[in-house]
C-alpha positions as CSV (number, residue, x, y, z in Angstrom):
1,X,95.7,98.6,85.9
2,X,95.0,95.7,88.3
3,X,98.8,95.0,88.5
4,X,99.5,98.7,89.4
5,X,96.8,98.6,92.1
6,X,98.2,95.4,93.5
7,X,101.7,96.9,93.7
8,X,100.3,100.0,95.5
9,X,98.4,97.9,98.0
10,X,101.6,95.7,98.5
11,X,103.6,98.9,99.1
12,X,101.1,100.3,101.6
13,X,101.0,96.9,103.4
14,X,104.8,96.7,103.6
15,X,105.0,100.3,104.8
16,X,102.5,99.5,107.5
17,X,104.5,96.5,108.6
18,X,107.7,98.6,108.7
19,X,106.0,101.3,110.8
20,X,104.6,98.6,113.1
21,X,108.0,97.0,113.5
22,X,109.6,100.3,114.4
23,X,106.8,101.2,116.8
24,X,108.2,102.3,120.2
25,X,111.8,103.0,119.5
26,X,114.6,105.4,120.5
27,X,114.6,108.0,117.7
28,X,117.2,110.3,119.1
29,X,119.7,110.5,122.0
30,X,122.5,112.8,122.9
31,X,124.9,113.4,125.7
32,X,125.3,117.1,126.8
33,X,128.4,118.2,128.7
34,X,127.9,120.4,131.8
35,X,130.4,123.3,132.0
36,X,131.4,125.5,134.9
37,X,129.9,123.5,137.8
38,X,129.3,120.0,139.0
39,X,126.0,118.5,137.9
40,X,125.8,116.7,141.2
41,X,125.9,120.0,143.0
42,X,123.2,122.0,141.1
43,X,121.2,119.0,139.8
44,X,120.1,117.6,136.5
45,X,117.7,119.3,134.1
46,X,114.1,119.6,135.3
47,X,110.6,119.1,134.0
48,X,110.4,118.3,130.3
49,X,107.1,119.7,128.9
50,X,105.7,120.1,125.3
51,X,106.5,123.5,123.7
52,X,104.7,123.0,120.3
53,X,106.0,123.2,116.8
54,X,108.2,120.1,117.2
55,X,109.9,121.4,120.4
56,X,110.0,120.7,124.1
57,X,110.8,122.9,127.0
58,X,112.8,122.2,130.1
59,X,114.8,123.9,132.9
60,X,118.6,123.6,133.2
61,X,121.2,125.4,135.3
62,X,123.9,127.2,133.4
63,X,127.2,128.8,134.7
64,X,128.0,132.4,134.0
65,X,129.1,133.1,130.4
66,X,128.4,129.7,129.0
67,X,126.7,129.4,125.6
68,X,125.5,132.9,125.6
69,X,124.1,132.8,129.2
70,X,125.1,136.1,130.9
71,X,124.6,135.1,134.5
72,X,124.6,131.9,136.5
73,X,121.0,130.9,136.7
74,X,118.3,128.3,135.8
75,X,117.2,128.8,132.2
76,X,113.9,127.9,130.6
77,X,114.8,126.7,127.1
78,X,113.3,125.0,124.1
79,X,114.9,122.3,122.0
80,X,113.9,120.3,118.9
81,X,112.3,117.0,119.9
82,X,114.4,114.8,117.6
83,X,117.4,117.0,116.7
84,X,118.0,118.9,120.1
85,X,118.6,122.1,118.3
86,X,118.2,125.0,120.7
87,X,115.5,127.5,119.7
88,X,115.4,129.9,122.6
89,X,116.4,130.3,126.2
90,X,115.5,132.7,129.0
91,X,116.7,133.1,132.6
92,X,114.2,132.2,135.2
93,X,115.0,135.4,137.2
94,X,116.6,138.5,135.7
95,X,119.9,139.8,136.8
96,X,119.7,141.7,140.1
97,X,116.5,140.0,141.3
98,X,116.2,137.6,144.2
99,X,116.8,134.0,142.9
100,X,114.1,131.4,143.0
101,X,114.3,127.9,144.5
102,X,112.5,126.1,141.7
103,X,110.0,123.4,142.7
104,X,108.1,122.6,139.4
105,X,106.9,123.9,136.1
106,X,103.4,124.0,134.7
107,X,102.3,124.4,131.1
108,X,99.1,126.3,130.5
109,X,97.3,126.8,127.2
110,X,99.2,130.0,126.4
111,X,102.2,130.0,128.7
112,X,104.7,128.3,131.0
113,X,104.7,129.0,134.7
114,X,107.9,128.3,136.5
115,X,107.0,127.7,140.2
116,X,109.4,128.1,143.1
117,X,110.1,129.7,146.5
118,X,111.4,133.2,147.0
119,X,112.0,135.4,150.0
120,X,109.2,138.0,150.5
121,X,110.0,140.9,152.9
122,X,106.3,141.5,153.7
123,X,105.8,138.0,155.2
124,X,109.4,137.7,156.3
125,X,109.8,134.3,154.7
126,X,109.7,132.2,151.6
127,X,106.4,132.4,149.7
128,X,105.5,130.5,146.5
129,X,106.1,132.5,143.4
130,X,105.7,132.0,139.6
131,X,107.3,133.5,136.6
132,X,105.1,133.3,133.5
133,X,106.6,132.9,130.0
134,X,104.9,132.9,126.6
135,X,105.2,129.7,124.6
136,X,107.9,131.4,122.5
137,X,109.9,132.2,125.7
138,X,109.0,135.8,126.2
139,X,108.5,136.6,129.9
140,X,105.2,138.4,130.8
141,X,106.8,140.4,133.6
142,X,110.2,141.5,134.7
143,X,110.2,139.4,137.9
144,X,108.2,136.5,139.5
145,X,104.8,137.2,141.1
146,X,103.7,135.8,144.4
147,X,101.0,133.2,143.9
148,X,100.7,132.1,147.6
149,X,98.7,134.2,149.9
150,X,99.6,132.9,153.4
151,X,99.5,136.0,155.7
152,X,102.6,134.6,157.5
153,X,104.8,131.6,157.2
154,X,104.1,128.7,159.5
155,X,105.3,125.2,160.2
156,X,102.1,123.2,159.5
157,X,101.2,124.6,156.1
158,X,100.5,122.5,153.0
159,X,100.4,123.6,149.4
160,X,99.1,122.4,146.0
161,X,99.5,123.8,142.5
162,X,97.0,122.4,140.0
163,X,95.9,123.2,136.5
164,X,92.6,122.6,134.6
165,X,92.2,119.7,132.1
166,X,92.5,122.0,129.1
167,X,95.1,124.2,130.9
168,X,92.9,127.3,130.9
169,X,93.4,127.9,134.7
170,X,96.0,127.3,137.4
171,X,95.2,127.4,141.1
172,X,97.5,127.7,144.1
173,X,95.9,126.3,147.3
174,X,97.3,126.5,150.8
175,X,96.0,124.8,154.0
176,X,96.7,125.7,157.6
177,X,94.4,124.5,160.3
178,X,90.8,125.3,159.4
179,X,91.8,128.0,156.9
180,X,92.2,127.4,153.2
181,X,94.1,129.9,151.1
182,X,93.3,130.2,147.3
183,X,94.6,132.1,144.3
184,X,93.5,131.5,140.7
185,X,95.5,132.4,137.6
186,X,94.6,132.5,133.9
187,X,96.1,131.7,130.6
188,X,98.4,134.7,130.4
189,X,99.6,134.7,134.0
190,X,96.9,137.1,135.1
191,X,95.4,136.7,138.6
192,X,91.7,135.9,138.4
193,X,91.1,136.3,142.2
194,X,92.2,135.2,145.6
195,X,90.4,134.3,148.8
196,X,90.8,132.9,152.3
197,X,88.0,130.5,153.1
198,X,86.9,127.9,155.6
199,X,85.7,124.7,153.9
200,X,82.5,123.0,155.1
201,X,83.4,120.3,157.7
202,X,86.9,121.7,158.3
203,X,85.9,122.4,161.9
204,X,85.1,118.7,162.3
205,X,88.7,117.7,161.8
206,X,88.5,117.0,158.1
207,X,91.7,117.6,156.1
208,X,92.2,118.3,152.4
209,X,93.7,115.3,150.5
210,X,93.2,116.3,146.8
211,X,92.6,119.5,144.9
212,X,91.5,120.1,141.3
213,X,90.3,123.1,139.2
214,X,88.1,122.7,136.1
215,X,88.1,124.8,132.9
216,X,85.4,127.1,134.3
217,X,87.7,128.1,137.1
218,X,85.8,126.1,139.8
219,X,88.0,124.6,142.5
220,X,87.3,121.1,144.0
221,X,88.5,119.9,147.4
222,X,88.4,116.2,148.5
223,X,88.8,115.9,152.3
224,X,89.0,113.0,154.7
225,X,88.5,112.7,158.4
226,X,92.0,112.9,160.0
227,X,91.3,111.4,163.4
228,X,90.9,107.8,164.5
229,X,87.3,106.8,164.8
230,X,85.3,103.7,165.6
231,X,82.8,104.6,163.0
232,X,83.1,105.0,159.2
233,X,83.4,108.7,158.2
234,X,82.4,109.8,154.7
235,X,84.7,111.6,152.4
236,X,83.7,115.2,151.7
237,X,83.8,116.8,148.3
238,X,83.6,120.6,148.2
239,X,83.3,122.8,145.1
240,X,84.1,126.5,145.5
241,X,83.0,129.1,142.9
242,X,85.3,132.1,143.5
243,X,83.3,134.5,141.4
244,X,80.1,133.8,143.5
245,X,81.9,133.0,146.8
246,X,79.7,129.9,147.0
247,X,80.2,126.3,148.1
248,X,78.6,123.1,146.9
249,X,79.2,120.0,149.2
250,X,78.7,116.3,148.6
251,X,79.3,113.5,151.2
252,X,80.9,110.4,149.6
253,X,79.5,107.6,151.8
254,X,80.9,104.1,151.3
255,X,78.6,101.7,153.1
256,X,80.1,99.0,155.3
257,X,83.7,100.1,154.5
258,X,86.0,100.8,157.4
259,X,88.8,102.4,155.5
260,X,89.6,103.9,152.1
261,X,93.0,103.4,150.6
262,X,95.0,105.6,148.1
263,X,92.0,107.6,147.2
264,X,92.5,109.9,144.1
265,X,90.3,112.4,142.3
266,X,90.2,113.3,138.6
267,X,88.0,114.7,135.9
268,X,86.8,112.4,133.2
269,X,86.9,113.6,129.5
270,X,83.4,115.3,130.0
271,X,84.7,116.9,133.2
272,X,82.5,114.9,135.6
273,X,84.3,114.2,138.8
274,X,85.8,110.7,139.5
275,X,86.7,109.6,143.0
276,X,88.5,106.2,142.9
277,X,90.3,104.2,145.6
278,X,90.7,100.9,147.4
279,X,88.5,99.6,150.2
280,X,89.6,97.5,153.2
281,X,87.6,96.1,156.1
282,X,84.9,94.4,154.0
283,X,86.1,90.9,154.8
284,X,87.2,88.2,152.4
285,X,90.5,87.7,150.6
286,X,92.4,90.5,149.2
287,X,95.8,92.2,149.1
288,X,97.6,92.2,152.4
289,X,99.1,95.6,151.8
290,X,101.8,97.4,153.7
291,X,104.0,94.5,154.8
292,X,107.2,96.5,154.1
293,X,105.9,100.1,154.0
294,X,107.2,101.7,157.1
295,X,103.9,103.1,158.3
296,X,103.1,100.6,161.1
297,X,99.9,99.0,159.8
298,X,98.8,96.4,157.4
299,X,95.4,96.5,155.6
300,X,93.6,93.9,153.5
301,X,92.4,95.7,150.4
302,X,89.6,93.7,148.9
303,X,87.8,96.1,146.5
304,X,88.1,99.1,144.2
305,X,85.4,101.8,144.4
306,X,84.6,104.5,141.9
307,X,82.1,107.2,142.2
308,X,81.3,109.6,139.3
309,X,79.6,112.9,140.1
310,X,78.0,115.2,137.6
311,X,78.9,118.8,138.2
312,X,76.0,121.1,137.6
313,X,75.5,124.7,138.7
314,X,73.5,123.9,141.9
315,X,74.4,120.3,142.6
316,X,77.1,117.6,142.8
317,X,75.1,114.5,142.0
318,X,76.4,110.9,142.1
319,X,75.5,109.4,138.7
320,X,77.6,106.2,139.0
321,X,78.6,104.2,142.0
322,X,80.7,101.0,141.5
323,X,82.5,98.6,143.7
324,X,84.7,95.9,142.1
325,X,86.7,93.1,143.6
326,X,90.5,93.1,143.5
327,X,91.6,90.8,140.6
328,X,92.2,87.3,141.8
329,X,95.5,87.0,139.9
330,X,96.8,90.0,141.9
331,X,95.8,88.3,145.1
332,X,97.6,85.1,144.1
333,X,100.7,86.9,142.8
334,X,101.2,88.9,146.0
335,X,100.3,86.0,148.3
336,X,103.4,84.2,147.0
337,X,105.5,87.3,147.9
338,X,104.2,87.8,151.4
339,X,101.9,90.7,150.6
340,X,101.8,93.9,148.5
341,X,103.3,97.3,149.3
342,X,101.2,99.7,147.2
343,X,101.5,103.2,148.5
344,X,100.9,105.6,145.5
345,X,98.2,106.0,143.0
346,X,97.6,107.9,139.8
347,X,94.5,108.3,137.5
348,X,95.2,108.8,133.8
349,X,92.3,110.0,131.7
350,X,92.0,110.2,127.9
351,X,89.2,110.4,125.3
352,X,89.5,106.6,124.9
353,X,89.3,105.6,128.6
354,X,90.4,105.8,132.2
355,X,93.3,103.9,133.9
356,X,94.1,103.6,137.6
357,X,97.8,103.0,138.4
358,X,99.0,101.7,141.8
359,X,102.7,101.4,142.4
360,X,104.6,99.6,145.1
361,X,106.9,102.4,146.4
362,X,108.4,102.3,149.9
363,X,111.5,102.8,152.0
364,X,112.8,100.0,154.2
365,X,116.1,99.7,156.1
366,X,117.5,102.9,154.5
367,X,116.8,101.6,150.9
368,X,114.2,102.8,148.4
369,X,112.1,100.4,146.5
370,X,109.7,100.6,143.5
371,X,108.4,97.2,142.5
372,X,105.1,96.1,141.0
373,X,102.8,98.4,139.1
374,X,99.1,97.4,139.0
375,X,96.9,99.0,136.4
376,X,93.1,98.8,136.1
377,X,90.9,100.0,133.2
378,X,87.9,101.9,134.6
379,X,84.6,102.2,132.6
380,X,84.0,106.0,132.1
381,X,80.2,105.6,132.5
382,X,79.7,102.9,135.2
383,X,83.0,103.2,137.1
384,X,83.5,99.4,137.0
385,X,86.8,97.7,136.3
386,X,87.0,96.4,132.7
387,X,90.5,95.0,132.6
388,X,93.6,94.6,134.7
389,X,97.4,94.3,134.2
390,X,100.3,93.7,136.5
391,X,103.8,94.8,135.6
392,X,106.7,93.3,137.6
393,X,109.8,95.4,137.9
394,X,112.6,95.5,140.5
395,X,113.9,99.0,141.2
396,X,115.9,99.7,144.3
397,X,118.5,102.2,145.3
398,X,120.4,102.9,148.5
399,X,120.9,106.6,148.1
400,X,117.8,108.1,146.4
401,X,114.5,107.3,144.7
402,X,115.2,109.7,141.8
403,X,115.8,106.9,139.2
404,X,112.8,104.8,140.4
405,X,109.2,104.6,139.1
406,X,108.0,105.2,135.6
407,X,107.0,107.8,132.9
408,X,103.4,107.5,131.8
409,X,101.1,109.2,129.2
410,X,98.5,108.5,126.6
411,X,99.4,108.4,122.9
412,X,97.3,107.2,120.0
413,X,94.7,105.6,122.3
414,X,97.4,103.7,124.2
415,X,98.7,104.0,127.7
416,X,102.5,104.3,127.3
417,X,104.7,103.3,130.2
418,X,108.5,103.7,130.1
419,X,110.7,102.4,133.0
420,X,113.8,100.5,133.9
421,X,113.1,96.8,134.5
422,X,115.9,96.8,137.1
423,X,117.7,99.4,139.2
424,X,120.5,98.2,141.3
425,X,121.2,95.4,138.8
426,X,121.4,94.9,135.1
427,X,118.2,95.4,133.2
428,X,116.4,97.0,130.2
429,X,114.8,100.3,129.4
430,X,111.2,99.1,128.7
431,X,108.1,100.4,127.0
432,X,104.7,98.9,127.7
433,X,101.8,99.9,125.5
434,X,98.3,99.1,126.8
435,X,95.1,99.7,124.8
436,X,92.9,102.0,126.9
437,X,89.7,100.3,125.8
438,X,90.6,96.6,125.6
439,X,93.6,96.4,127.9
440,X,95.6,94.6,125.2
441,X,99.3,94.8,126.3
442,X,102.5,94.9,124.2
443,X,106.0,94.9,125.7
444,X,109.0,96.3,124.0
445,X,112.7,96.5,125.0
446,X,113.9,99.9,124.0
447,X,117.6,99.4,125.0
448,X,119.8,97.3,127.3
449,X,120.9,99.1,130.4
450,X,123.7,96.7,131.3
451,X,126.3,99.5,131.0
452,X,124.1,101.9,133.0
453,X,123.6,104.1,129.9
454,X,119.9,104.6,130.4
455,X,119.5,105.8,134.0
456,X,116.5,108.0,133.6
457,X,114.8,110.5,135.9
458,X,111.0,109.6,135.6
459,X,109.8,112.8,137.4
460,X,111.6,115.0,134.9
461,X,110.5,113.2,131.8
462,X,107.2,113.4,129.8
463,X,105.3,112.9,126.6
464,X,105.9,116.0,124.5
465,X,103.9,115.5,121.3
466,X,101.3,113.3,119.6
467,X,104.1,110.7,119.0
468,X,107.1,111.4,121.2
469,X,108.3,111.2,124.8
470,X,111.5,112.9,126.0
471,X,113.5,111.3,128.8
472,X,116.2,113.0,131.0
473,X,119.0,110.6,131.8
474,X,122.1,110.7,134.0
475,X,124.8,110.4,131.3
476,X,128.3,109.4,132.6
477,X,128.8,110.6,136.2
478,X,132.6,110.6,135.8
479,X,132.3,113.0,132.8
480,X,129.9,115.6,134.3
481,X,127.2,115.4,131.7
482,X,123.5,114.4,131.2
483,X,121.6,112.7,128.5
484,X,118.4,113.4,126.5
485,X,116.5,110.5,124.9
486,X,113.5,110.7,122.6
487,X,111.1,107.8,122.3
488,X,108.9,107.7,119.2
489,X,105.6,105.7,119.3
């Protein structure tokens, strides 16, 4: 009996070792020929998203009469994650309807929303529209519905499309001058309401920077002062409850700071509001940021701030306020390189923790660059920095930035980052796994890219299940094809 138990334990131990050894690997890849048109002309597949039941969904253009497609159009289609078997496909617009100029796709809890621009006779211009499909591919209506509510098309209009953390709601928000336009959509593509509003402080030259919607359908706007000023101006957080036509406002005051940098807003796992960014102007040593970013100014970022606000019915109350120094090893690393060039930020939230990602992304002398990636662990209660990591990569391209940057998501309590170590030179397709709690980091080379076989499009790629990520790749440009790659964690 003891011998049998020992053998079982040995088998389980060896199985665990084998799984550990295979962790983060390419589990499937396939090249797909493009027929009837040039892939350079119409573009590569767009926006991989999870579709459930071992499938993923994405958008691809098809020529007329190819593989059962009646008309030339973009098609929403679902493939198996590891076998790429096609399960269903649907045209984004039906035959005879005005085509859409697709901009993005959103997955809600019960449906997909394909977002794009389409000419609308009433406003005599392109408005933002969405066509909603069930998770099995069935369209909810015969044609796209207009989700933007601009009364007329103007030059200085800005737009956002956001969804709630559990994907129960989607909001379209437009801004023009002191007016804010809003429509809210539910799980099955039904409109929950629309409104044209004036945000508090909009008349004082505040401009929207970030928009969010929570799972109650409440919309949050983070605004900053958009004029030069000799005094520090607070950030303004507004919450709007459409059903009650009511605002709640909180001023985010950062004592002694002269400037905020790369400020982002997110919900934590309990749906408190997080506002995180860099601070410059406090004095002392820091990151001399912006040396190569073509924006005309250099700032010294010395600290990271995080404020957590509790969202109650009648108040947005600050329950945590933290300021942490920039890690010294970041300061030393970039001092040797003549400064940093961080320009984009992303907050990733999971049950296990919160990560802030800063990326060096800039254009200089008609070339695109994506270099270092700085990552900070943020304590979900206090907002303080708990760990830091710095990932060095060298991505540059003379023609476009579409192959640059990274794909990120959370899987099994780990922050997963997949990227090319080099672009413009030989390199590797890399996977970095970082524990969201401890910050422990593990690097894995997924494949060599010396033959340019793994040129991926980060913005089209995504985590699609509890264990897998699907990447869209270029394939062989001389053979008019593209590539799908599945990474299993």
